[in-house]
C-alpha positions as CSV (number, residue, x, y, z in Angstrom):
1,M,0.0,0.0,0.0
2,K,1.5,3.3,-1.1
3,K,1.8,6.0,1.6
4,G,-0.1,8.3,-0.7
5,H,-3.3,6.3,0.0
6,A,-2.8,6.7,3.7
7,Y,-2.2,10.4,3.4
8,L,-5.3,10.8,1.2
9,L,-7.4,9.0,3.9
10,S,-5.9,11.3,6.6
11,I,-7.2,14.3,4.6
12,L,-10.7,12.7,4.0
13,S,-11.0,11.5,7.6
14,D,-12.7,14.7,8.7
15,G,-15.8,13.9,6.8
16,Q,-15.7,17.1,4.8
17,F,-15.7,17.7,1.1
18,H,-12.3,18.1,-0.6
19,S,-11.9,18.9,-4.2
20,G,-10.0,16.7,-6.6
21,E,-7.8,19.7,-7.5
22,V,-6.8,20.4,-3.9
23,L,-6.2,16.7,-3.1
24,A,-4.0,16.4,-6.2
25,T,-2.0,19.4,-5.1
26,H,-1.6,18.0,-1.6
27,L,-0.4,14.6,-2.9
28,N,1.5,16.0,-5.9
29,I,-0.2,13.7,-8.2
30,S,-2.8,14.0,-11.1
31,R,-6.5,14.2,-10.5
32,A,-6.8,10.9,-12.4
33,A,-4.5,9.3,-9.9
34,I,-6.7,10.8,-7.1
35,W,-9.7,9.1,-8.7
36,K,-7.8,5.8,-8.8
37,S,-6.9,6.1,-5.1
38,I,-10.5,6.9,-4.2
39,R,-11.6,3.7,-6.0
40,L,-9.0,1.7,-4.0
41,L,-10.2,3.1,-0.7
42,E,-13.7,2.2,-1.7
43,S,-12.6,-1.3,-2.5
44,L,-11.4,-1.6,1.2
45,G,-14.8,-0.9,2.5
46,L,-15.1,2.9,2.7
47,N,-18.2,4.8,1.5
48,I,-17.0,7.9,-0.3
49,E,-19.3,10.4,-1.9
50,A,-18.3,12.2,-5.1
51,V,-20.1,15.4,-6.1
52,R,-19.3,17.5,-9.1
53,G,-18.0,20.9,-8.1
54,K,-17.5,19.9,-4.5
55,G,-15.1,16.9,-4.6
56,Y,-14.9,13.8,-2.4
57,C,-16.3,13.2,1.1
58,L,-16.4,10.2,3.5
59,N,-20.0,9.5,4.5
60,Q,-18.8,9.8,8.1
61,P,-15.6,10.9,9.8
62,I,-13.0,8.3,10.8
63,E,-10.6,8.6,13.8
64,L,-7.5,7.1,12.5
65,F,-5.1,5.2,14.8
66,S,-2.3,7.4,16.3
67,E,0.6,6.1,18.2
68,E,1.0,9.4,20.0
69,K,-2.7,9.6,21.1
70,I,-2.6,6.0,22.3
71,K,0.5,6.5,24.3
72,K,-0.9,9.6,25.9
73,C,-3.7,7.5,27.4
74,L,-1.3,4.9,28.9
75,S,-0.2,5.0,32.5
76,P,3.5,5.0,33.3
77,R,3.2,1.5,34.5
78,I,1.7,0.2,31.3
79,K,4.3,2.1,29.2
80,K,7.0,0.1,30.9
81,S,5.4,-3.1,29.5
82,C,4.3,-1.7,26.1
83,H,7.7,-1.2,24.5
84,K,6.7,-0.2,20.9
85,I,3.5,0.5,19.0
86,D,3.6,0.2,15.2
87,V,0.6,1.7,13.4
88,L,0.1,0.4,9.9
89,F,-2.3,1.5,7.2
90,K,-2.7,-1.9,5.7
91,T,-1.1,-5.3,6.3
92,D,-1.9,-9.0,5.6
93,S,-2.2,-9.8,9.2
94,T,-1.0,-8.1,12.4
95,N,-0.1,-11.5,13.9
96,S,2.1,-12.4,10.8
97,N,3.7,-8.9,11.0
98,L,4.8,-9.6,14.6
99,F,6.2,-13.0,13.7
100,D,8.1,-11.4,10.8
101,Q,9.7,-9.0,13.4
102,L,10.7,-12.0,15.5
103,K,13.1,-13.1,12.8
104,N,15.3,-10.1,13.6
105,E,14.4,-8.8,17.1
106,T,12.4,-9.5,20.2
107,I,8.7,-8.9,20.1
108,H,8.2,-8.7,23.8
109,G,5.9,-5.8,24.6
110,N,5.5,-4.9,20.9
111,V,2.1,-3.9,19.5
112,V,1.1,-3.8,15.9
113,L,-2.1,-2.0,14.9
114,A,-3.6,-1.9,11.4
115,E,-6.4,0.1,9.8
116,Y,-7.0,-2.8,7.4
117,Q,-6.1,-6.4,7.3
118,S,-6.3,-8.2,4.0
119,Q,-5.9,-11.6,5.5
120,G,-7.3,-11.3,9.0
121,R,-8.1,-14.7,10.5
122,G,-10.3,-16.2,13.1
123,R,-10.3,-19.7,14.5
124,R,-10.4,-22.6,12.0
125,G,-9.0,-20.4,9.3
126,N,-12.2,-18.3,9.1
127,K,-11.7,-14.8,7.6
128,W,-12.1,-11.8,9.8
129,I,-14.2,-9.3,8.0
130,A,-13.5,-5.7,8.9
131,P,-13.7,-2.8,6.4
132,L,-11.0,-0.1,6.6
133,G,-11.3,1.9,9.8
134,S,-14.3,-0.1,11.1
135,G,-12.6,-2.1,13.7
136,I,-9.7,-2.4,16.2
137,T,-7.3,-5.0,14.9
138,L,-4.1,-5.4,16.8
139,S,-1.5,-7.9,18.0
140,V,0.5,-8.0,21.1
141,G,3.9,-9.8,21.4
142,W,5.0,-11.3,24.6
143,R,7.8,-13.7,25.7
144,F,7.6,-16.0,28.7
145,D,11.1,-17.2,29.6
146,I,9.5,-19.7,31.9
147,V,6.1,-20.9,31.0
148,P,3.7,-20.0,33.9
149,K,1.4,-22.5,35.4
150,T,-1.6,-20.6,34.0
151,F,-0.4,-20.7,30.4
152,S,-3.1,-23.1,29.2
153,Q,-5.6,-20.5,30.3
154,L,-4.1,-17.6,28.3
155,S,-7.0,-17.4,25.8
156,L,-9.6,-17.2,28.6
157,Y,-7.5,-14.7,30.5
158,M,-7.3,-12.5,27.4
159,G,-11.1,-12.7,27.1
160,V,-11.4,-11.4,30.6
161,A,-9.0,-8.6,29.9
162,I,-11.1,-7.5,26.8
163,A,-14.3,-7.8,28.8
164,R,-12.8,-5.5,31.5
165,A,-11.8,-3.0,28.8
166,L,-15.3,-2.9,27.4
167,H,-16.9,-2.7,30.8
168,S,-14.7,0.2,31.7
169,E,-16.2,2.1,28.8
170,N,-19.7,1.4,30.3
171,I,-20.6,-1.4,27.9
172,D,-22.9,-3.9,29.6
173,N,-24.2,-7.4,28.9
174,I,-20.8,-8.7,28.0
175,G,-20.3,-12.4,27.6
176,L,-17.5,-14.8,26.8
177,K,-17.8,-17.9,24.6
178,W,-15.2,-20.6,25.0
179,P,-12.4,-20.4,24.0
180,N,-12.0,-17.0,22.4
181,D,-15.1,-15.1,21.5
182,I,-16.5,-11.9,23.1
183,V,-20.2,-11.1,22.8
184,V,-22.5,-8.3,23.8
185,K,-26.2,-9.2,24.1
186,N,-25.4,-12.6,22.5
187,K,-23.9,-11.0,19.4
188,K,-20.2,-11.3,18.6
189,I,-18.2,-8.1,19.1
190,G,-14.7,-9.5,19.0
191,G,-12.4,-12.5,19.0
192,I,-8.9,-13.6,19.9
193,L,-6.3,-15.6,17.9
194,I,-3.2,-16.7,19.9
195,E,-0.2,-18.2,18.1
196,I,2.9,-19.5,19.8
197,R,6.6,-20.2,18.9
198,G,9.0,-21.9,21.2
199,E,9.4,-24.8,23.7
200,T,6.7,-26.1,26.0
201,S,8.9,-25.4,29.0
202,G,10.1,-22.0,27.7
203,P,11.1,-19.7,26.5
204,V,8.1,-19.2,24.4
205,D,7.0,-16.2,22.2
206,V,3.3,-15.5,22.1
207,V,1.4,-13.3,19.6
208,I,-2.1,-12.4,20.8
209,G,-4.3,-11.2,18.0
210,I,-7.4,-9.2,19.0
211,G,-10.2,-8.1,16.8
212,L,-13.0,-5.8,18.0
213,N,-15.8,-4.4,15.9
214,Y,-15.8,-0.6,16.4
215,E,-18.5,0.5,14.0
216,L,-19.9,-1.7,11.3
217,N,-22.5,-0.6,8.7
218,E,-25.6,-2.7,8.2
219,E,-24.4,-3.9,4.8
220,I,-21.3,-5.5,6.3
221,K,-23.3,-7.1,9.1
222,T,-25.3,-9.0,6.6
223,Q,-22.2,-10.4,5.0
224,I,-21.0,-12.0,8.3
225,A,-22.4,-15.5,8.9
226,Q,-23.4,-15.0,12.5
227,P,-25.1,-12.2,14.6
228,V,-22.6,-9.4,15.2
229,T,-22.5,-6.1,16.9
230,D,-20.0,-3.2,17.5
231,I,-18.8,-0.9,20.2
232,C,-20.6,2.2,18.9
233,S,-23.9,0.4,19.1
234,H,-23.7,0.1,22.9
235,T,-22.4,3.5,24.0
236,N,-24.4,6.7,24.6
237,Q,-21.4,8.8,23.8
238,R,-19.0,8.0,21.0
239,I,-15.8,6.4,22.4
240,S,-12.5,7.6,20.9
241,R,-11.0,4.8,18.9
242,N,-7.5,5.6,20.2
243,A,-8.7,5.8,23.8
244,M,-10.4,2.4,23.4
245,V,-7.1,0.9,22.1
246,A,-5.3,2.3,25.1
247,T,-7.8,0.9,27.5
248,L,-7.6,-2.5,25.8
249,L,-3.8,-2.5,25.9
250,S,-3.8,-1.5,29.6
251,K,-6.0,-4.5,30.5
252,V,-4.1,-6.9,28.4
253,F,-0.7,-5.9,29.7
254,E,-2.0,-6.0,33.3
255,V,-2.9,-9.6,32.9
256,L,0.4,-10.5,31.0
257,D,2.5,-8.8,33.7
258,S,0.7,-10.8,36.4
259,M,1.2,-14.1,34.5
260,Q,4.8,-13.3,33.9
261,N,5.3,-12.9,37.7
262,D,3.3,-16.1,38.2
263,Q,0.9,-14.2,40.5
264,S,-2.4,-15.8,41.5
265,L,-5.0,-14.1,39.3
266,N,-8.2,-16.1,39.9
267,L,-9.4,-15.0,36.5
268,L,-11.1,-18.3,35.8
269,D,-13.8,-17.4,38.3
270,E,-14.2,-14.1,36.5
271,W,-14.4,-16.0,33.2
272,R,-17.0,-18.4,34.6
273,V,-19.2,-15.4,35.6
274,L,-19.0,-14.1,32.1
275,D,-19.6,-17.5,30.4
276,C,-22.6,-17.0,28.3
277,H,-23.2,-20.7,27.3
278,S,-23.0,-22.6,30.6
279,E,-25.8,-25.1,31.0
280,R,-26.8,-24.7,27.3
281,H,-27.3,-27.8,25.1
282,A,-24.7,-27.6,22.3
283,K,-22.5,-29.3,19.8
284,L,-18.7,-29.2,20.0
285,L,-17.3,-29.4,16.4
286,L,-14.0,-31.4,16.2
287,P,-12.0,-32.2,13.1
288,N,-13.3,-35.8,12.9
289,E,-16.4,-35.9,15.1
290,V,-19.2,-33.9,16.7
291,I,-19.8,-34.1,20.4
292,E,-23.3,-33.2,21.7
293,G,-24.2,-32.5,25.3
294,V,-24.7,-29.8,27.9
295,L,-21.9,-27.2,28.5
296,K,-20.6,-27.2,32.1
297,G,-18.1,-24.4,31.9
298,V,-14.4,-25.0,32.2
299,D,-12.0,-26.9,34.5
300,D,-9.0,-25.4,36.3
301,Q,-6.8,-25.7,33.2
302,G,-9.3,-23.8,31.0
303,A,-10.6,-27.0,29.2
304,L,-14.2,-27.1,28.1
305,L,-16.5,-29.4,30.2
306,I,-19.4,-31.1,28.5
307,S,-21.9,-33.5,30.0
308,V,-22.4,-36.3,27.6
309,D,-24.9,-39.0,28.5
310,G,-24.5,-38.0,32.2
311,K,-20.6,-38.1,32.1
312,I,-18.5,-35.0,32.3
313,K,-15.7,-34.9,29.7
314,S,-13.1,-32.2,29.0
315,Y,-11.9,-30.8,25.7
316,T,-9.0,-28.5,24.9
317,S,-10.0,-27.7,21.3
318,G,-13.1,-27.4,19.1
319,E,-15.8,-25.0,18.2
320,I,-19.1,-24.6,20.0
321,S,-22.3,-24.6,18.0
322,L,-25.6,-23.9,19.7
323,R,-27.6,-25.3,16.7
324,V,-29.1,-28.5,18.1
325,A,-30.0,-31.4,15.8
326,S,-33.7,-31.9,15.4
């Protein structure tokens, strides 16, 4: 992605009309090139109005990510853990970007944010759909020199951290779905994708990918194969996108710091309170079979518990489906 496209978006982000002539002068390119850049931004999910004699205008303003604004919202304590924040206009995947960094440097405490991911992923290889500027897509790098006792619960702990961040912005009715989905009023608002490199005993490098829907238009919602919602639909006052990122990073780093020091967190109890599917009849989709039973929460290692024919069984992988066979 050329820097000119990012600069063009920064000008249009105010939601006002800008003439093609003025934009061409700012970017030092032709008006035809401006038109092509506008088409490209539209292909990434933006709605841009073009009016003869007035120019181009985003249908609504966008607050773009800013490293400076995010850092201003972080406490001195969190800044010690958050070593670097890279803000990208477009990338294949923020998780992949961090692992690319790992080839040449440590990623401990590094954060990568992107306005748009072309290959954002969820569990089971599902594509994460988020038009340009509509979500919060970021990855956090962390190294555990010694793997903590609670390592198997990392995904659940991150769910709690995200729930805390949303709750601190006065968003209610938050629920967690094993192992890595965040919902509000039973509609998905975000997810987690954790990837690991290293030895089981340590050291181990972890990349924690987090995707949150910030503001999705109705057309995009219809393209997603499950009920979804976004942050802006649940707040009386619009939350700054950069402030939301800072709150999210603060809660994530608080948990990671505690895990690093092997402190007793008792976050499983908090996760259980937020568990939105406990005692529901469901299916667990595995690669070669489907388990059907009643969900019974998680054990002390974070494994899913299901009552199958009166017997409690535990599972460390799979995808929950509440669609019950007739």
